[in-house]
C-alpha positions as YAML, in Angstrom:
chain: A
units: angstrom
residues:
- id: 1
  name: MET
  ca: [0.07, -0.11, -0.09]
- id: 2
  name: ASN
  ca: [1.40, 2.79, -1.80]
- id: 3
  name: ASN
  ca: [-1.08, 5.47, -0.52]
- id: 4
  name: ILE
  ca: [-4.19, 4.80, 0.98]
- id: 5
  name: PRO
  ca: [-7.19, 3.86, 0.64]
- id: 6
  name: SER
  ca: [-10.27, 6.41, -1.38]
- id: 7
  name: VAL
  ca: [-13.71, 5.53, -0.08]
- id: 8
  name: ASP
  ca: [-16.87, 6.65, -1.82]
- id: 9
  name: LEU
  ca: [-19.55, 8.42, 1.45]
- id: 10
  name: SER
  ca: [-22.97, 7.78, -1.83]
- id: 11
  name: ASP
  ca: [-22.67, 4.03, -0.47]
- id: 12
  name: PHE
  ca: [-23.07, 5.35, 2.26]
- id: 13
  name: LEU
  ca: [-25.71, 7.20, 1.86]
- id: 14
  name: SER
  ca: [-27.73, 4.58, -0.24]
- id: 15
  name: ASP
  ca: [-30.64, 3.05, -0.33]
- id: 16
  name: ASP
  ca: [-28.84, 0.25, -1.49]
- id: 17
  name: PRO
  ca: [-27.84, -2.14, 1.91]
- id: 18
  name: LYS
  ca: [-24.83, -3.43, 0.22]
- id: 19
  name: ARG
  ca: [-23.30, -0.37, -0.03]
- id: 20
  name: LYS
  ca: [-24.15, 0.53, 2.76]
- id: 21
  name: LYS
  ca: [-22.35, -2.33, 4.54]
- id: 22
  name: LYS
  ca: [-19.96, -1.95, 1.38]
- id: 23
  name: PHE
  ca: [-18.57, 1.25, 3.06]
- id: 24
  name: VAL
  ca: [-18.97, -0.09, 6.15]
- id: 25
  name: ASN
  ca: [-16.40, -2.07, 6.15]
- id: 26
  name: GLU
  ca: [-13.87, -0.76, 3.02]
- id: 27
  name: ILE
  ca: [-13.49, 2.05, 6.29]
- id: 28
  name: GLY
  ca: [-13.24, -0.03, 8.91]
- id: 29
  name: LYS
  ca: [-10.59, -2.33, 7.46]
- id: 30
  name: ALA
  ca: [-8.53, 0.78, 6.63]
- id: 31
  name: TYR
  ca: [-8.88, 1.93, 9.48]
- id: 32
  name: GLU
  ca: [-7.77, -0.83, 11.22]
- id: 33
  name: GLU
  ca: [-3.87, -1.44, 9.19]
- id: 34
  name: ILE
  ca: [-4.19, 1.94, 8.16]
- id: 35
  name: GLY
  ca: [-5.87, 4.49, 10.54]
- id: 36
  name: PHE
  ca: [-6.75, 6.48, 7.18]
- id: 37
  name: VAL
  ca: [-8.36, 6.69, 4.05]
- id: 38
  name: SER
  ca: [-9.62, 9.60, 1.56]
- id: 39
  name: LEU
  ca: [-13.71, 9.95, 0.51]
- id: 40
  name: LYS
  ca: [-15.30, 11.21, -1.93]
- id: 41
  name: ASN
  ca: [-19.14, 12.67, -2.40]
- id: 42
  name: HIS
  ca: [-19.03, 14.55, 0.90]
- id: 43
  name: PHE
  ca: [-20.81, 17.60, 2.21]
- id: 44
  name: LEU
  ca: [-18.26, 20.33, 1.49]
- id: 45
  name: SER
  ca: [-19.20, 21.65, -2.42]
- id: 46
  name: ASP
  ca: [-16.59, 23.66, -4.41]
- id: 47
  name: GLN
  ca: [-17.43, 26.69, -4.05]
- id: 48
  name: LEU
  ca: [-17.17, 26.31, -0.53]
- id: 49
  name: VAL
  ca: [-13.79, 25.49, 0.04]
- id: 50
  name: GLU
  ca: [-12.71, 28.00, -2.32]
- id: 51
  name: GLU
  ca: [-14.33, 30.87, -0.92]
- id: 52
  name: LEU
  ca: [-13.06, 29.75, 2.54]
- id: 53
  name: TYR
  ca: [-9.15, 29.50, 1.11]
- id: 54
  name: LYS
  ca: [-9.58, 32.55, -0.20]
- id: 55
  name: GLU
  ca: [-10.77, 34.04, 3.27]
- id: 56
  name: VAL
  ca: [-7.94, 32.79, 5.45]
- id: 57
  name: LYS
  ca: [-4.47, 33.45, 2.24]
- id: 58
  name: ALA
  ca: [-6.74, 36.96, 3.30]
- id: 59
  name: PHE
  ca: [-6.30, 36.87, 6.69]
- id: 60
  name: PHE
  ca: [-2.65, 35.73, 6.70]
- id: 61
  name: GLU
  ca: [-1.34, 37.99, 4.84]
- id: 62
  name: LEU
  ca: [-2.59, 40.71, 6.98]
- id: 63
  name: PRO
  ca: [0.19, 42.13, 9.19]
- id: 64
  name: LEU
  ca: [1.35, 40.31, 12.62]
- id: 65
  name: GLU
  ca: [0.77, 43.24, 13.82]
- id: 66
  name: ILE
  ca: [-3.19, 42.90, 13.48]
- id: 67
  name: LYS
  ca: [-2.98, 38.93, 13.85]
- id: 68
  name: ARG
  ca: [-1.78, 39.12, 17.37]
- id: 69
  name: LYS
  ca: [-4.45, 41.10, 18.46]
- id: 70
  name: TYR
  ca: [-5.95, 38.50, 18.04]
- id: 71
  name: GLU
  ca: [-4.18, 35.58, 19.88]
- id: 72
  name: ILE
  ca: [-6.68, 35.50, 23.21]
- id: 73
  name: GLU
  ca: [-4.57, 34.75, 26.28]
- id: 74
  name: GLY
  ca: [-6.07, 32.13, 29.23]
- id: 75
  name: LEU
  ca: [-8.03, 30.18, 25.98]
- id: 76
  name: GLY
  ca: [-4.83, 27.77, 26.07]
- id: 77
  name: GLY
  ca: [-5.07, 28.28, 21.20]
- id: 78
  name: GLN
  ca: [-8.94, 27.14, 21.55]
- id: 79
  name: ARG
  ca: [-10.29, 30.55, 19.59]
- id: 80
  name: GLY
  ca: [-8.72, 32.45, 17.44]
- id: 81
  name: TYR
  ca: [-4.50, 33.13, 16.26]
- id: 82
  name: ILE
  ca: [-2.51, 31.27, 17.37]
- id: 83
  name: SER
  ca: [1.37, 32.26, 16.18]
- id: 84
  name: PHE
  ca: [4.41, 30.84, 14.51]
- id: 85
  name: GLY
  ca: [6.53, 28.24, 16.26]
- id: 86
  name: LYS
  ca: [4.12, 28.27, 18.84]
- id: 87
  name: GLU
  ca: [3.13, 24.18, 19.12]
- id: 88
  name: HIS
  ca: [4.98, 21.11, 19.06]
- id: 89
  name: ALA
  ca: [4.34, 17.56, 18.52]
- id: 90
  name: LYS
  ca: [3.83, 15.49, 21.76]
- id: 91
  name: GLY
  ca: [8.11, 14.70, 23.21]
- id: 92
  name: LYS
  ca: [9.34, 17.61, 20.96]
- id: 93
  name: LYS
  ca: [10.62, 20.40, 22.54]
- id: 94
  name: GLU
  ca: [11.31, 22.35, 19.11]
- id: 95
  name: GLY
  ca: [8.23, 24.34, 18.05]
- id: 96
  name: ASP
  ca: [6.08, 23.29, 14.63]
- id: 97
  name: LEU
  ca: [7.09, 26.10, 10.82]
- id: 98
  name: LYS
  ca: [3.47, 26.90, 11.17]
- id: 99
  name: GLU
  ca: [1.41, 29.56, 12.31]
- id: 100
  name: PHE
  ca: [-3.19, 28.80, 13.05]
- id: 101
  name: TRP
  ca: [-5.92, 29.84, 13.88]
- id: 102
  name: HIS
  ca: [-9.11, 27.86, 15.47]
- id: 103
  name: PHE
  ca: [-12.69, 28.18, 14.64]
- id: 104
  name: GLY
  ca: [-14.73, 26.35, 17.73]
- id: 105
  name: GLN
  ca: [-18.22, 25.20, 18.09]
- id: 106
  name: LYS
  ca: [-21.36, 27.85, 18.54]
- id: 107
  name: PRO
  ca: [-23.60, 25.59, 20.50]
- id: 108
  name: THR
  ca: [-27.81, 25.03, 19.47]
- id: 109
  name: ALA
  ca: [-30.22, 26.27, 21.41]
- id: 110
  name: ASP
  ca: [-31.05, 21.97, 22.24]
- id: 111
  name: ALA
  ca: [-27.38, 20.86, 23.14]
- id: 112
  name: GLU
  ca: [-27.73, 20.42, 26.85]
- id: 113
  name: LEU
  ca: [-24.07, 21.17, 27.21]
- id: 114
  name: ILE
  ca: [-22.38, 20.70, 31.20]
- id: 115
  name: GLU
  ca: [-19.71, 22.99, 29.75]
- id: 116
  name: GLU
  ca: [-19.13, 26.51, 28.49]
- id: 117
  name: TYR
  ca: [-17.38, 26.76, 24.81]
- id: 118
  name: PRO
  ca: [-15.76, 29.77, 24.33]
- id: 119
  name: LYS
  ca: [-17.42, 32.27, 22.07]
- id: 120
  name: ASN
  ca: [-15.62, 32.19, 18.64]
- id: 121
  name: VAL
  ca: [-12.90, 35.67, 17.54]
- id: 122
  name: GLN
  ca: [-14.92, 37.61, 14.77]
- id: 123
  name: VAL
  ca: [-12.04, 39.07, 12.42]
- id: 124
  name: GLU
  ca: [-12.88, 43.20, 12.08]
- id: 125
  name: GLU
  ca: [-10.80, 43.33, 9.09]
- id: 126
  name: LEU
  ca: [-12.53, 40.13, 6.79]
- id: 127
  name: LYS
  ca: [-16.97, 41.00, 6.63]
- id: 128
  name: ASP
  ca: [-16.96, 36.83, 5.61]
- id: 129
  name: PHE
  ca: [-14.17, 35.54, 7.64]
- id: 130
  name: ASN
  ca: [-15.93, 33.79, 9.95]
- id: 131
  name: HIS
  ca: [-19.51, 33.27, 8.13]
- id: 132
  name: THR
  ca: [-16.76, 31.52, 5.70]
- id: 133
  name: GLY
  ca: [-15.49, 29.33, 7.98]
- id: 134
  name: MET
  ca: [-18.17, 28.73, 10.10]
- id: 135
  name: GLU
  ca: [-20.19, 27.30, 7.30]
- id: 136
  name: ALA
  ca: [-17.01, 24.98, 6.32]
- id: 137
  name: TYR
  ca: [-17.49, 23.48, 9.58]
- id: 138
  name: ARG
  ca: [-20.27, 22.84, 9.46]
- id: 139
  name: MET
  ca: [-20.53, 21.00, 6.36]
- id: 140
  name: LEU
  ca: [-17.47, 19.12, 7.84]
- id: 141
  name: GLU
  ca: [-19.78, 18.31, 11.00]
- id: 142
  name: LYS
  ca: [-21.94, 16.54, 9.31]
- id: 143
  name: THR
  ca: [-19.64, 13.98, 7.18]
- id: 144
  name: GLY
  ca: [-17.57, 13.28, 9.81]
- id: 145
  name: ILE
  ca: [-21.46, 12.04, 11.79]
- id: 146
  name: TYR
  ca: [-21.84, 9.77, 9.27]
- id: 147
  name: VAL
  ca: [-18.43, 9.14, 9.10]
- id: 148
  name: LEU
  ca: [-18.53, 8.29, 13.00]
- id: 149
  name: ARG
  ca: [-22.73, 6.12, 11.97]
- id: 150
  name: ALA
  ca: [-20.33, 3.92, 9.67]
- id: 151
  name: LEU
  ca: [-17.79, 3.51, 12.15]
- id: 152
  name: ALA
  ca: [-20.32, 2.26, 14.66]
- id: 153
  name: LEU
  ca: [-22.07, -0.09, 12.40]
- id: 154
  name: TYR
  ca: [-17.92, -2.16, 11.70]
- id: 155
  name: ILE
  ca: [-17.46, -1.74, 15.53]
- id: 156
  name: GLY
  ca: [-20.93, -3.26, 16.62]
- id: 157
  name: LEU
  ca: [-22.73, -0.50, 17.95]
- id: 158
  name: ASP
  ca: [-26.37, 0.97, 17.04]
- id: 159
  name: GLU
  ca: [-25.56, 3.10, 14.39]
- id: 160
  name: HIS
  ca: [-26.35, 6.47, 16.24]
- id: 161
  name: TYR
  ca: [-24.21, 5.47, 19.30]
- id: 162
  name: PHE
  ca: [-21.69, 8.86, 18.05]
- id: 163
  name: ASN
  ca: [-24.89, 11.03, 17.29]
- id: 164
  name: HIS
  ca: [-25.07, 12.98, 21.04]
- id: 165
  name: TRP
  ca: [-21.22, 12.97, 21.58]
- id: 166
  name: ALA
  ca: [-20.10, 14.12, 18.76]
- id: 167
  name: SER
  ca: [-23.17, 16.38, 17.48]
- id: 168
  name: ASN
  ca: [-22.36, 20.24, 19.13]
- id: 169
  name: GLY
  ca: [-19.06, 18.28, 19.88]
- id: 170
  name: ASN
  ca: [-16.09, 20.90, 20.87]
- id: 171
  name: SER
  ca: [-15.17, 19.93, 17.29]
- id: 172
  name: ILE
  ca: [-12.32, 22.36, 15.89]
- id: 173
  name: LEU
  ca: [-12.02, 24.01, 12.98]
- id: 174
  name: ARG
  ca: [-7.84, 25.03, 12.28]
- id: 175
  name: PRO
  ca: [-6.62, 26.63, 8.68]
- id: 176
  name: ILE
  ca: [-3.32, 26.74, 8.55]
- id: 177
  name: HIS
  ca: [0.00, 28.49, 7.31]
- id: 178
  name: TYR
  ca: [3.10, 27.29, 6.73]
- id: 179
  name: PRO
  ca: [4.27, 30.66, 5.94]
- id: 180
  name: PRO
  ca: [7.88, 30.55, 3.27]
- id: 181
  name: ILE
  ca: [11.08, 28.99, 5.00]
- id: 182
  name: LYS
  ca: [14.22, 31.44, 4.90]
- id: 183
  name: GLU
  ca: [16.68, 29.43, 6.76]
- id: 184
  name: GLU
  ca: [18.38, 26.19, 7.92]
- id: 185
  name: PRO
  ca: [15.19, 24.90, 10.08]
- id: 186
  name: GLN
  ca: [17.24, 23.59, 12.30]
- id: 187
  name: GLY
  ca: [15.00, 19.85, 13.56]
- id: 188
  name: ALA
  ca: [12.01, 22.01, 13.27]
- id: 189
  name: GLU
  ca: [9.51, 20.49, 10.26]
- id: 190
  name: ARG
  ca: [5.77, 22.25, 9.36]
- id: 191
  name: ALA
  ca: [4.03, 19.29, 11.79]
- id: 192
  name: GLY
  ca: [6.71, 17.26, 13.51]
- id: 193
  name: ALA
  ca: [5.34, 13.23, 13.79]
- id: 194
  name: HIS
  ca: [1.75, 12.52, 15.67]
- id: 195
  name: GLY
  ca: [-0.42, 11.16, 16.62]
- id: 196
  name: ASP
  ca: [-4.20, 13.73, 16.84]
- id: 197
  name: ILE
  ca: [-5.80, 14.42, 20.34]
- id: 198
  name: ASN
  ca: [-9.68, 13.88, 19.06]
- id: 199
  name: LEU
  ca: [-12.22, 10.96, 17.65]
- id: 200
  name: ILE
  ca: [-11.43, 11.95, 14.31]
- id: 201
  name: THR
  ca: [-9.82, 14.53, 12.03]
- id: 202
  name: LEU
  ca: [-11.35, 15.29, 7.97]
- id: 203
  name: LEU
  ca: [-8.43, 17.23, 6.47]
- id: 204
  name: MET
  ca: [-9.18, 19.23, 3.62]
- id: 205
  name: GLY
  ca: [-6.57, 19.15, 0.25]
- id: 206
  name: ALA
  ca: [-3.62, 21.19, 1.13]
- id: 207
  name: SER
  ca: [-2.01, 23.74, -1.45]
- id: 208
  name: THR
  ca: [0.74, 22.03, -1.99]
- id: 209
  name: GLY
  ca: [1.68, 18.11, -0.61]
- id: 210
  name: GLY
  ca: [3.58, 16.94, 2.39]
- id: 211
  name: LEU
  ca: [1.54, 15.07, 4.08]
- id: 212
  name: GLN
  ca: [2.91, 11.31, 5.05]
- id: 213
  name: VAL
  ca: [1.26, 8.55, 7.25]
- id: 214
  name: LEU
  ca: [3.47, 5.73, 8.95]
- id: 215
  name: ARG
  ca: [2.89, 2.17, 8.45]
- id: 216
  name: LYS
  ca: [3.02, -0.40, 10.42]
- id: 217
  name: ASP
  ca: [5.68, -2.08, 8.93]
- id: 218
  name: GLY
  ca: [7.52, 1.69, 10.05]
- id: 219
  name: GLN
  ca: [8.01, 2.86, 6.86]
- id: 220
  name: TRP
  ca: [6.53, 6.55, 5.78]
- id: 221
  name: ILE
  ca: [4.53, 6.95, 2.51]
- id: 222
  name: ASP
  ca: [2.70, 10.41, 0.74]
- id: 223
  name: ALA
  ca: [-1.31, 11.18, 1.80]
- id: 224
  name: ILE
  ca: [-2.38, 11.87, -1.78]
- id: 225
  name: PRO
  ca: [-5.75, 12.43, -1.97]
- id: 226
  name: LYS
  ca: [-7.63, 13.31, -5.72]
- id: 227
  name: ASP
  ca: [-8.49, 17.57, -5.40]
- id: 228
  name: ASP
  ca: [-12.20, 16.84, -4.50]
- id: 229
  name: GLU
  ca: [-12.11, 14.10, -1.76]
- id: 230
  name: LEU
  ca: [-11.44, 14.94, 2.27]
- id: 231
  name: VAL
  ca: [-8.19, 12.33, 4.22]
- id: 232
  name: ILE
  ca: [-9.97, 11.28, 7.36]
- id: 233
  name: ASN
  ca: [-8.23, 9.81, 9.71]
- id: 234
  name: VAL
  ca: [-8.42, 7.73, 13.15]
- id: 235
  name: GLY
  ca: [-7.36, 10.42, 16.42]
- id: 236
  name: ASP
  ca: [-6.03, 9.23, 19.73]
- id: 237
  name: MET
  ca: [-9.47, 9.40, 21.73]
- id: 238
  name: LEU
  ca: [-11.67, 6.75, 19.13]
- id: 239
  name: GLU
  ca: [-7.84, 4.79, 18.78]
- id: 240
  name: ARG
  ca: [-8.91, 4.39, 23.41]
- id: 241
  name: LEU
  ca: [-11.72, 4.25, 22.90]
- id: 242
  name: THR
  ca: [-11.98, 0.97, 20.11]
- id: 243
  name: ASN
  ca: [-9.23, -0.48, 23.06]
- id: 244
  name: ASN
  ca: [-7.28, -0.21, 19.49]
- id: 245
  name: LYS
  ca: [-8.80, -1.50, 17.36]
- id: 246
  name: LEU
  ca: [-9.01, 1.65, 15.35]
- id: 247
  name: ARG
  ca: [-5.05, 2.89, 14.20]
- id: 248
  name: SER
  ca: [-4.29, 6.64, 15.76]
- id: 249
  name: THR
  ca: [-1.39, 6.64, 12.69]
- id: 250
  name: ILE
  ca: [1.35, 8.35, 13.69]
- id: 251
  name: HIS
  ca: [1.50, 11.82, 11.14]
- id: 252
  name: LYS
  ca: [3.47, 14.12, 10.12]
- id: 253
  name: VAL
  ca: [4.11, 17.05, 7.46]
- id: 254
  name: ILE
  ca: [7.42, 17.19, 6.35]
- id: 255
  name: ASN
  ca: [9.26, 20.38, 4.67]
- id: 256
  name: PRO
  ca: [9.65, 20.81, 1.51]
- id: 257
  name: PRO
  ca: [13.35, 20.28, -0.62]
- id: 258
  name: LYS
  ca: [15.22, 23.65, -0.94]
- id: 259
  name: GLU
  ca: [14.02, 24.57, -4.18]
- id: 260
  name: ASP
  ca: [10.61, 24.15, -2.48]
- id: 261
  name: TRP
  ca: [10.79, 26.61, 0.58]
- id: 262
  name: ASP
  ca: [9.52, 29.61, -0.62]
- id: 263
  name: LYS
  ca: [6.70, 28.61, -1.36]
- id: 264
  name: PRO
  ca: [3.70, 28.85, 1.46]
- id: 265
  name: ARG
  ca: [2.04, 25.99, 2.22]
- id: 266
  name: TYR
  ca: [-1.92, 26.04, 3.59]
- id: 267
  name: SER
  ca: [-4.27, 23.38, 5.35]
- id: 268
  name: ILE
  ca: [-7.36, 23.53, 6.93]
- id: 269
  name: PRO
  ca: [-8.48, 20.16, 9.39]
- id: 270
  name: PHE
  ca: [-12.08, 19.51, 11.32]
- id: 271
  name: PHE
  ca: [-10.62, 17.98, 14.62]
- id: 272
  name: MET
  ca: [-14.35, 16.25, 15.52]
- id: 273
  name: HIS
  ca: [-14.58, 16.31, 18.89]
- id: 274
  name: PRO
  ca: [-16.95, 15.12, 21.91]
- id: 275
  name: ARG
  ca: [-18.20, 16.49, 24.37]
- id: 276
  name: SER
  ca: [-16.33, 17.18, 27.21]
- id: 277
  name: GLU
  ca: [-18.45, 14.24, 29.93]
- id: 278
  name: MET
  ca: [-18.06, 10.82, 26.81]
- id: 279
  name: PRO
  ca: [-15.89, 9.02, 29.11]
- id: 280
  name: LEU
  ca: [-13.21, 7.28, 26.65]
- id: 281
  name: ASN
  ca: [-13.66, 3.59, 28.28]
- id: 282
  name: CYS
  ca: [-12.47, 0.82, 26.59]
- id: 283
  name: LEU
  ca: [-16.11, -0.16, 24.97]
- id: 284
  name: GLU
  ca: [-16.76, -4.02, 25.81]
- id: 285
  name: GLU
  ca: [-17.12, -5.08, 22.36]
- id: 286
  name: CYS
  ca: [-13.59, -4.34, 21.36]
- id: 287
  name: ILE
  ca: [-12.16, -6.25, 24.58]
- id: 288
  name: SER
  ca: [-10.85, -10.03, 24.46]
- id: 289
  name: GLU
  ca: [-8.58, -12.11, 25.85]
- id: 290
  name: GLU
  ca: [-6.87, -11.55, 22.66]
- id: 291
  name: ASN
  ca: [-6.85, -7.94, 22.74]
- id: 292
  name: PRO
  ca: [-7.57, -7.28, 26.68]
- id: 293
  name: LYS
  ca: [-8.28, -3.60, 28.18]
- id: 294
  name: HIS
  ca: [-5.49, -1.37, 27.49]
- id: 295
  name: TYR
  ca: [-6.41, 1.92, 29.01]
- id: 296
  name: GLU
  ca: [-7.55, 3.38, 32.56]
- id: 297
  name: ASP
  ca: [-11.14, 4.84, 31.85]
- id: 298
  name: ILE
  ca: [-10.68, 8.78, 31.37]
- id: 299
  name: THR
  ca: [-13.34, 11.32, 30.00]
- id: 300
  name: ALA
  ca: [-12.57, 13.17, 26.49]
- id: 301
  name: GLY
  ca: [-12.76, 15.98, 28.57]
- id: 302
  name: GLU
  ca: [-9.97, 15.12, 30.42]
- id: 303
  name: PHE
  ca: [-7.46, 13.07, 28.07]
- id: 304
  name: LEU
  ca: [-8.65, 16.37, 25.99]
- id: 305
  name: HIS
  ca: [-6.71, 18.82, 29.06]
- id: 306
  name: GLN
  ca: [-3.66, 16.19, 29.40]
- id: 307
  name: ARG
  ca: [-2.37, 16.13, 25.76]
- id: 308
  name: LEU
  ca: [-3.15, 19.89, 25.01]
- id: 309
  name: VAL
  ca: [-0.25, 20.26, 28.50]
- id: 310
  name: GLU
  ca: [2.47, 17.93, 26.17]
- id: 311
  name: ILE
  ca: [1.51, 20.01, 22.73]
- id: 312
  name: GLY
  ca: [2.79, 23.13, 24.70]
- id: 313
  name: LEU
  ca: [-0.34, 25.09, 24.08]
- id: 314
  name: ILE
  ca: [-1.67, 24.51, 27.93]
- id: 315
  name: LYS
  ca: [0.96, 25.46, 30.55]
- id: 316
  name: LYS
  ca: [1.42, 23.74, 33.99]
...
């Protein structure tokens, strides 16, 4: 396998039980083997993707002093702007060669949350930035819930097991800018090797290559989706919940060859988080004599806090 498997969401959405089962088996097996798929026929339109990239590029082209006014202290990077080099991979001291923005959940009136999410930060200079970002957020959230429905069936749960936990969850949409590289990075990468914290991550096609995924045999392979596909991978929360049945695969964004250092890179991942009270206790369906329980019981909120400390966004 030299690229990640491709699956078609229209199979799952069809009225044909065979097509639906085919999708469930394809995505489930891919997530057991490599933890990544590329997905076509999702809910994001080409026009919305184009509009979002236009707004994102316009934001990152703003002067640093303007961007910095949207970097809000005390939020642990949950909303607004996070400046260059502030985040690093778990266990690594060098900061990643990136700056980014966070859009967060705007709960529905009937959400009945036990926590209050921070409000999104409004960018005054770009009238369509926030609206476009949240429109994409909704379409990615909708896509993610259907992927989780398929995974629930693959695991042996009720199809709608994740609906409550993922709807109005603490999900984050993160437009990222990797600026041109101006000097030898000294051990830093655009994004150091890491696993994602959340349930699943949905990634819009990046403006240039660079995303690599670690296969079981220790080889790094390029993740190259088609233009109309999302890359979707398992996060650490889902790996923990499924007692390692579904794999949260290590991945990274490598630096380009030196002749391309002058080219910036943009990408926009959607980190799908559940409500903070969701238990991540290993599911009984995923525990057996051959695969005994690997993790202590913990909630999603407790796990998230641990990991934000480890990657430097929350100080101890």
